[in-house]
C-alpha positions as CSV (number, residue, x, y, z in Angstrom):
1,X,0.1,0.3,-0.2
2,X,1.2,3.5,-1.0
3,X,0.7,6.0,1.0
4,X,1.0,9.5,0.7
5,X,-1.1,12.4,2.3
6,X,-3.7,12.6,-0.4
7,X,-4.1,8.7,-0.4
8,X,-3.5,5.2,-0.2
9,X,-3.8,2.5,-3.0
10,X,-2.0,-0.1,-4.1
11,X,1.2,-0.1,-6.5
12,X,4.6,-0.1,-6.7
13,X,7.7,2.2,-7.1
14,X,10.4,1.9,-9.0
15,X,13.9,3.2,-7.9
16,X,16.9,3.9,-10.5
17,X,20.0,5.1,-8.6
18,X,19.3,7.4,-5.3
19,X,15.8,8.2,-6.9
20,X,12.5,7.7,-7.7
21,X,12.1,6.6,-11.1
22,X,8.4,5.8,-11.3
23,X,5.5,5.2,-9.3
24,X,2.3,2.9,-10.5
25,X,-1.1,2.5,-9.0
26,X,-2.8,-0.7,-9.6
27,X,-6.5,-0.4,-10.7
28,X,-5.5,2.8,-13.1
29,X,-5.4,2.6,-16.8
30,X,-6.2,-1.2,-16.6
31,X,-3.4,-2.2,-14.5
32,X,-4.3,-4.7,-11.9
33,X,-1.0,-6.6,-11.3
34,X,2.6,-5.9,-10.7
35,X,4.8,-4.8,-14.1
36,X,7.6,-7.4,-13.1
37,X,5.0,-10.1,-13.7
38,X,3.7,-8.9,-16.9
39,X,4.7,-10.0,-20.6
40,X,6.9,-7.2,-21.9
41,X,7.5,-5.5,-19.1
42,X,9.8,-2.6,-19.7
43,X,12.1,-3.1,-16.3
44,X,15.6,-4.2,-17.2
45,X,16.4,-8.3,-16.7
46,X,18.6,-7.9,-13.6
47,X,16.0,-5.3,-12.0
48,X,15.7,-6.3,-7.7
49,X,11.7,-6.7,-7.0
50,X,11.2,-6.7,-3.3
51,X,7.3,-7.7,-2.4
52,X,5.9,-5.6,0.1
53,X,2.6,-7.3,-0.1
54,X,0.4,-6.8,3.8
55,X,2.7,-3.7,4.4
56,X,2.9,0.1,3.7
57,X,5.7,2.6,1.7
58,X,5.5,5.8,2.5
59,X,8.4,8.7,2.3
60,X,11.4,8.8,5.1
61,X,10.3,10.5,8.1
62,X,12.1,13.9,7.9
63,X,12.4,15.3,11.8
64,X,13.4,18.6,12.2
65,X,13.5,18.8,15.8
66,X,16.9,17.1,17.0
67,X,19.6,17.5,19.9
68,X,22.1,15.3,18.6
69,X,24.7,17.0,21.1
70,X,27.4,17.5,18.8
71,X,29.7,19.3,19.2
72,X,30.4,19.7,22.9
73,X,28.3,17.4,24.4
74,X,29.3,13.9,22.5
75,X,29.6,12.2,25.8
76,X,25.8,12.1,25.7
77,X,25.3,11.8,22.0
78,X,26.7,12.3,18.3
79,X,26.2,12.8,14.8
80,X,27.0,8.9,14.2
81,X,25.3,7.5,17.1
82,X,21.6,9.7,16.8
83,X,21.5,9.3,13.0
84,X,21.8,5.6,13.1
85,X,19.6,5.3,15.7
86,X,17.3,7.6,13.5
87,X,16.9,5.2,10.6
88,X,15.8,2.3,12.4
89,X,12.9,4.4,13.5
90,X,12.2,5.1,9.9
91,X,13.5,8.9,9.9
92,X,16.1,9.0,7.0
93,X,16.7,13.1,7.3
94,X,17.5,15.1,10.7
95,X,17.4,18.9,11.4
96,X,19.8,19.4,14.1
97,X,19.3,22.7,16.7
98,X,21.4,25.1,17.1
99,X,22.0,24.9,21.3
100,X,25.1,22.3,21.0
101,X,28.6,23.9,22.4
102,X,29.7,26.0,20.8
103,X,25.9,27.2,19.7
104,X,25.2,27.6,15.6
105,X,24.9,31.1,15.8
106,X,27.2,31.9,13.0
107,X,28.0,30.5,9.5
108,X,31.9,29.6,11.1
109,X,29.5,27.2,13.3
110,X,27.5,26.0,11.0
111,X,30.0,25.3,8.3
112,X,31.6,23.5,11.0
113,X,29.0,21.6,12.1
114,X,28.1,20.6,7.9
115,X,31.6,19.3,7.5
116,X,31.4,16.7,10.3
117,X,28.0,15.5,9.3
118,X,29.8,15.2,5.9
119,X,31.7,12.4,7.7
120,X,30.0,10.9,10.1
121,X,26.0,11.2,8.9
122,X,24.6,7.8,8.4
123,X,21.2,9.5,7.3
124,X,20.1,13.0,5.5
125,X,21.3,15.7,7.7
126,X,20.5,19.6,8.2
127,X,21.0,22.4,10.8
128,X,19.0,25.3,11.8
129,X,20.5,28.5,12.5
130,X,20.2,29.7,16.1
131,X,18.9,33.4,17.1
132,X,20.3,35.9,19.7
133,X,19.8,39.1,20.8
134,X,23.0,40.4,19.2
135,X,22.9,38.1,15.6
136,X,20.0,39.4,13.8
137,X,21.9,41.2,11.3
138,X,24.0,38.3,10.5
139,X,21.3,36.0,9.7
140,X,19.8,38.6,7.4
141,X,23.1,38.5,5.6
142,X,23.3,35.4,5.4
143,X,19.8,35.3,3.7
144,X,20.9,38.1,1.5
145,X,24.0,36.5,0.1
146,X,22.4,33.2,-1.0
147,X,23.6,30.8,2.2
148,X,20.6,30.0,3.3
149,X,20.2,27.3,1.1
150,X,22.5,25.8,3.9
151,X,20.5,26.0,7.2
152,X,16.7,24.9,7.7
153,X,15.2,28.0,9.7
154,X,16.0,30.6,12.6
155,X,15.3,28.9,15.8
156,X,14.4,31.2,18.3
157,X,13.9,30.4,22.2
158,X,11.8,32.9,23.8
159,X,12.4,30.6,27.2
160,X,15.6,29.1,28.1
161,X,16.8,25.5,27.6
162,X,19.6,23.3,27.3
163,X,22.4,26.3,25.6
164,X,21.4,29.2,27.7
165,X,20.3,30.9,23.9
166,X,17.3,33.2,25.5
167,X,16.3,35.8,23.1
168,X,13.8,38.6,25.2
169,X,15.4,41.9,23.8
170,X,11.8,42.9,21.9
171,X,13.7,44.7,19.0
172,X,15.8,41.8,18.5
173,X,12.3,39.9,18.4
174,X,10.7,42.0,16.3
175,X,13.6,42.2,13.7
176,X,13.8,38.2,13.6
177,X,9.8,38.4,13.0
178,X,10.3,40.2,10.2
179,X,12.6,37.8,8.0
180,X,10.3,36.7,5.2
181,X,13.1,34.5,3.6
182,X,13.1,31.5,6.3
183,X,10.7,29.9,8.9
184,X,11.4,31.3,12.2
185,X,10.8,28.2,14.7
186,X,9.9,28.8,18.2
187,X,10.7,27.3,22.1
188,X,7.5,29.1,23.4
189,X,8.1,29.7,27.2
190,X,7.4,32.7,29.0
191,X,11.2,33.1,31.2
192,X,9.3,35.6,33.7
193,X,6.3,32.9,34.8
194,X,9.0,30.2,35.2
195,X,11.6,32.0,37.2
196,X,8.6,32.9,39.9
197,X,7.2,29.6,39.8
198,X,10.4,28.2,40.1
199,X,11.2,30.5,43.3
200,X,7.9,29.5,45.0
201,X,8.8,25.7,44.2
202,X,12.0,26.4,46.1
203,X,10.6,28.0,48.8
204,X,8.2,25.4,49.4
205,X,10.3,22.4,49.0
206,X,14.3,23.6,49.3
207,X,16.5,21.7,47.5
208,X,14.4,18.4,47.0
209,X,11.4,19.9,44.2
210,X,9.3,16.8,43.9
211,X,9.1,16.1,39.8
212,X,5.4,16.2,39.9
213,X,6.4,20.2,40.3
214,X,7.8,20.1,36.8
215,X,4.6,21.1,35.0
216,X,3.4,23.5,37.2
217,X,6.9,25.2,37.3
218,X,7.2,25.3,33.8
219,X,3.4,25.7,33.5
220,X,0.9,26.2,30.9
221,X,0.8,30.1,31.5
222,X,4.2,30.1,31.0
223,X,3.3,28.4,27.0
224,X,0.1,30.7,26.5
225,X,1.4,33.4,27.6
226,X,4.5,33.3,25.3
227,X,3.0,31.6,22.2
228,X,0.1,34.9,22.5
229,X,3.3,36.9,22.4
230,X,4.5,34.8,19.0
231,X,1.1,34.9,17.6
232,X,0.6,38.5,17.8
233,X,4.1,39.4,16.2
234,X,3.6,36.7,13.7
235,X,0.1,38.0,12.7
236,X,1.6,41.8,12.5
237,X,4.5,40.8,10.4
238,X,3.3,37.5,8.8
239,X,6.1,35.9,9.8
240,X,6.5,32.3,8.4
241,X,6.1,30.7,12.5
242,X,6.3,27.6,13.4
243,X,5.9,26.8,17.0
244,X,7.6,24.2,18.1
245,X,6.6,21.3,20.8
246,X,3.2,23.0,21.4
247,X,1.9,20.7,24.4
248,X,-1.4,22.8,26.2
249,X,-4.9,22.4,24.7
250,X,-5.4,26.4,24.7
251,X,-2.2,26.7,22.6
252,X,-4.0,24.5,20.2
253,X,-6.8,26.7,20.0
254,X,-4.8,30.1,19.3
255,X,-3.2,28.8,16.6
256,X,-6.0,27.1,15.0
257,X,-7.7,31.0,15.0
258,X,-4.2,32.7,14.6
259,X,-3.8,30.7,11.0
260,X,-7.2,32.1,10.2
261,X,-5.6,35.6,10.0
262,X,-1.7,34.5,8.7
263,X,-2.2,30.9,6.8
264,X,1.6,31.2,7.3
265,X,1.7,30.0,11.0
266,X,2.2,26.4,11.8
267,X,2.7,23.9,14.4
268,X,4.7,21.2,15.3
269,X,4.1,18.7,18.4
270,X,6.3,15.4,20.0
271,X,5.3,11.9,20.6
272,X,6.6,12.6,24.1
273,X,3.3,14.7,24.7
274,X,1.0,12.2,22.8
275,X,1.7,9.4,24.8
276,X,2.8,10.3,28.2
277,X,0.9,12.8,30.8
278,X,2.1,14.9,34.0
279,X,0.5,11.6,35.9
280,X,3.8,9.9,34.7
281,X,6.0,12.2,36.9
282,X,4.8,10.1,39.3
283,X,6.1,7.2,38.6
284,X,8.6,8.3,35.8
285,X,10.1,11.2,37.2
286,X,13.0,12.5,35.7
287,X,12.9,10.1,32.7
288,X,9.8,12.5,31.8
289,X,11.3,15.7,32.4
290,X,11.8,18.3,29.6
291,X,10.9,21.4,27.7
292,X,8.1,22.1,27.7
293,X,7.0,19.8,30.2
294,X,4.3,17.2,29.7
295,X,0.9,18.3,30.5
296,X,-2.4,16.8,31.0
297,X,-4.1,14.0,29.5
298,X,-6.6,16.6,28.4
299,X,-3.9,18.7,26.8
300,X,-3.2,14.8,25.6
301,X,-6.4,14.6,23.9
302,X,-6.5,18.2,22.8
303,X,-3.1,17.5,20.9
304,X,-4.6,14.6,19.2
305,X,-7.8,16.7,18.2
306,X,-5.0,19.0,16.6
307,X,-4.0,16.2,14.6
308,X,-7.2,15.0,13.6
309,X,-8.3,18.5,12.4
310,X,-5.0,19.5,10.6
311,X,-4.0,22.4,13.1
312,X,-0.5,20.2,14.1
313,X,1.5,20.1,11.1
314,X,4.4,18.2,11.7
315,X,5.7,15.8,14.2
316,X,9.1,16.7,16.0
317,X,11.1,14.1,18.1
318,X,12.9,17.0,20.2
319,X,15.6,14.2,20.5
320,X,17.3,15.2,23.7
321,X,19.8,12.6,25.0
322,X,21.2,12.7,28.7
323,X,23.2,9.7,30.2
324,X,21.1,8.0,32.7
325,X,23.3,9.2,35.7
326,X,22.5,13.0,34.8
327,X,18.9,12.2,34.6
328,X,18.8,10.7,38.1
329,X,20.4,13.7,40.0
330,X,17.7,15.8,42.0
331,X,15.3,17.8,40.2
332,X,17.6,21.3,40.2
333,X,20.5,19.6,38.7
334,X,18.6,16.9,36.4
335,X,18.8,18.2,33.1
336,X,15.1,18.5,30.7
337,X,15.2,16.4,27.7
338,X,14.5,12.6,26.4
339,X,15.9,10.8,24.0
340,X,13.3,9.6,21.3
341,X,14.0,9.7,17.7
342,X,14.1,5.9,17.5
343,X,9.8,5.9,18.9
344,X,8.8,9.0,17.4
345,X,7.5,7.0,14.7
346,X,6.1,3.8,16.4
347,X,4.5,6.2,18.8
348,X,2.7,7.8,16.5
349,X,1.7,5.1,15.1
350,X,0.1,3.9,18.2
351,X,-1.5,6.8,18.9
352,X,-3.1,6.7,15.5
353,X,-4.2,3.3,16.1
354,X,-5.9,4.3,19.2
355,X,-7.4,6.9,17.9
356,X,-8.5,6.1,14.1
357,X,-6.4,8.6,12.7
358,X,-5.4,7.7,9.2
359,X,-1.8,6.9,7.9
360,X,-2.4,9.9,5.1
361,X,-1.9,11.9,8.4
362,X,1.0,10.4,9.5
363,X,2.6,10.9,6.3
364,X,1.8,14.3,6.5
365,X,3.0,14.7,9.8
366,X,6.2,13.0,9.6
367,X,7.5,14.0,6.0
368,X,5.3,15.8,3.6
369,X,4.6,19.2,5.5
370,X,8.0,20.2,6.8
371,X,9.6,19.4,3.5
372,X,7.0,21.9,2.4
373,X,7.6,24.1,5.5
374,X,11.2,24.1,5.2
375,X,11.4,24.1,1.4
376,X,13.5,21.0,1.2
377,X,14.3,20.3,-2.2
378,X,13.6,16.7,-3.7
379,X,12.4,15.0,-0.4
380,X,9.3,14.1,2.1
381,X,6.8,12.8,-0.6
382,X,7.0,10.1,-2.9
383,X,7.1,11.4,-6.5
384,X,9.1,10.8,-9.5
385,X,12.1,12.8,-9.2
386,X,12.3,12.9,-5.5
387,X,15.2,11.0,-4.1
388,X,14.2,7.4,-2.9
389,X,14.5,7.9,0.8
390,X,11.6,5.0,2.1
391,X,10.4,3.6,5.1
392,X,8.1,0.6,5.0
393,X,5.9,0.1,8.2
394,X,3.7,-2.7,9.4
395,X,0.6,-0.4,11.0
396,X,-0.8,-3.5,12.8
397,X,2.4,-5.3,14.0
398,X,2.6,-4.7,18.3
399,X,6.0,-5.4,20.1
400,X,7.4,-4.4,23.3
401,X,10.5,-2.3,23.7
402,X,12.9,-3.9,25.1
403,X,16.8,-2.7,26.3
404,X,18.4,-4.2,23.5
405,X,16.4,-2.2,20.7
406,X,17.3,0.7,22.1
407,X,20.7,2.2,19.6
408,X,21.2,5.4,21.7
409,X,24.8,6.3,22.6
410,X,22.9,7.2,26.1
411,X,21.9,3.7,26.3
412,X,18.3,4.5,27.6
413,X,14.7,5.5,26.4
414,X,11.7,6.5,28.2
415,X,9.9,4.0,26.6
416,X,11.4,0.6,27.7
417,X,8.7,-1.7,28.6
418,X,5.9,0.3,25.9
419,X,4.0,-1.6,23.9
420,X,3.6,-0.2,20.4
421,X,1.1,-1.1,17.2
422,X,3.2,-0.2,14.4
423,X,6.7,-1.3,13.7
424,X,9.0,0.0,10.7
425,X,10.5,-2.7,8.5
426,X,12.8,-1.7,6.5
427,X,14.0,1.8,4.9
428,X,15.9,2.9,2.3
429,X,18.2,5.9,1.9
430,X,18.7,7.9,-1.2
431,X,17.9,4.5,-3.0
432,X,19.7,2.2,-0.9
433,X,17.7,-0.2,1.3
434,X,19.7,0.5,4.5
435,X,17.5,-0.8,7.6
436,X,15.9,-4.4,7.3
437,X,14.1,-5.8,10.6
438,X,15.6,-4.0,12.8
439,X,19.0,-4.3,11.6
440,X,21.4,-1.3,9.5
441,X,23.1,-2.9,6.5
442,X,26.4,-2.2,5.6
443,X,27.6,1.5,6.1
444,X,24.9,4.1,5.5
445,X,26.0,7.5,4.7
446,X,23.7,10.7,3.9
447,X,23.4,13.5,1.9
448,X,23.2,17.2,2.8
449,X,19.8,18.4,2.6
450,X,19.4,21.5,0.6
451,X,17.0,24.2,1.8
452,X,15.3,25.8,-1.3
């Protein structure tokens, strides 16, 4: 079954070299059986035929929200280890966030990351450039010089996170939101609200703040306040705004309304917010501490409804590994972030199965929409002439994630022991079969993404 955002239909796909040479659907133009079985076939005699009967074929996932910790924190993760884990999860392309060490806030640092990835990335690769209170002029100069093809979006942290890249100067924000040539990605949490909540928690609990307080410290009000400001600014300037890791019901409703005034506003959520809820802090504690915080079951339901309605446009894993010993520290010193890129698609498939979400929506969320938003050339959709980045799924297979299944350098996952419905069976990268039944084949090597 060939799955796109538009339809699900039986057919076949032909790969020649690195690209899709043809797609033929059965029961169209009188065709009812595979070309390879027909007399007078136009296929070369040495064509390799792979029968995917009973399985689904989609464009490989594009994860535009990852933190691969390279450079500066490679004891936790690196480009090679995490891009390999991405392939095993059906993700053929990643776009890494700028809050590394040093941060990717200049052309010099971007070039270094591109060079590193050209040698070590096992999947296709790209990078966002980070905004600061001082570098808006440089970003605009890079765009004017045509160097915007080398990075995905401009990432603006409107709330603090790993990397200390908070942008809180109003003139800088106005300048960044006025950029028309690139998408603006935002981390949306209000810093003043968070600091006030944290001070209250410290006053009550001292250094022993329970992890159940996390969604009250990095609260829904912090998200709502910041997102209101971002949406108002984006409507004022006509910004191509992408709100990352949406976590509350209120934000879904605000984005729904804002899209009526500025259709260029788009939104992302993460499988972490579709799978977990604040009740999990009682049993999992630090393992589910992330920014923004995971919210209530009602928020989770609202996000699922937002996916069904098309208000949520993309899925980003927000893959953010830390060592287990780091995550076992007390609340105030425990870093935020979950390793999740390998489970992002399976968790979405499970959510889809449980909520009657069509696979057409899955195709839109994991690849097609983000390719369109970022202008990624010749990727993200099953189409003739595009690169043959493909993922084969069994949407009905159930399995439990074991420790042996976890491929991250940090060695753990909050999804260990969880049961999924929907399994990645095979992955093609630029025309080559690189994953089969949970094993990476050969030595895959990705290509740089081109952002037009």
